[in-house]
Structures are given as structure tokens and as C-alpha cells.
C-alpha positions in Angstrom: 159.1 124.0 184.9 155.6 122.7 184.1 153.2 124.9 182.4 149.6 124.9 183.8 146.9 123.5 181.4 144.4 126.1 180.0 141.3 125.9 182.0 139.2 124.6 179.0 141.7 121.6 178.3 141.9 120.8 182.1 138.1 120.7 182.4 137.7 118.4 179.3 140.4 116.2 180.9 138.7 116.1 184.0 135.3 115.3 182.3 137.0 112.4 180.4 138.3 111.1 183.8 134.8 111.0 185.2 133.3 109.5 182.0 135.9 106.6 182.3 135.3 106.3 185.9 131.5 106.2 185.4 131.9 103.5 182.5 134.0 101.3 184.9 131.4 101.5 187.5 128.4 100.8 185.1 130.6 97.9 183.8 131.1 96.5 187.4 127.3 96.8 188.2 126.3 95.1 185.0 128.7 92.2 185.9 127.3 92.1 189.4 123.7 91.8 188.0 124.8 89.1 185.6 126.3 87.3 188.6 123.3 87.6 190.6 121.1 86.3 187.5 123.5 83.2 187.1 123.1 82.3 190.7 119.4 82.9 190.8 119.1 80.6 187.6 121.2 77.9 189.3 119.0 78.2 192.3 115.8 77.9 190.0 117.2 74.9 188.5 117.9 72.7 191.4 115.8 69.6 191.3 112.9 69.7 193.9 113.4 67.0 196.6 112.3 66.3 200.1 115.9 66.7 201.5 116.5 70.0 199.7 117.8 72.6 202.2 117.8 70.1 205.1 121.6 70.5 205.4 121.7 74.3 204.3 120.3 77.2 205.8 119.0 78.7 202.6 117.3 81.8 204.5 120.7 83.0 205.6 
């Protein structure tokens, strides 16, 4: 037989789970932003040439 947790402890446990989930979402969003910044930096550092983009649709 499992005893139910007191309401206060259950609420704290739920809040902790929510905090952990939020931290994971924030970490994922930060990683996404870093990847986007890295890709943008890569694009910005491509040497300019007359054939740049002639074989690739860069507006897609």
C-alpha cells in the first residue's frame, strides 16, 4: 500500500519537475541560438566571388 504524499511535498515535487523541464528547454534554446550563430558566421566568412551562389539557391 502506497501512502499519498502530503500536499505541500507533492507541490514542491511538481515545482521541481517544472523547473527541471524549464532548464532543459532553456538549454536547448541556447544551443539552437549558438548553432544559428555559428551557421551565420560561416555564411559571413565565405569569400566573395562571382560564382558564389550560382549552383546553390541561397534564398531557399
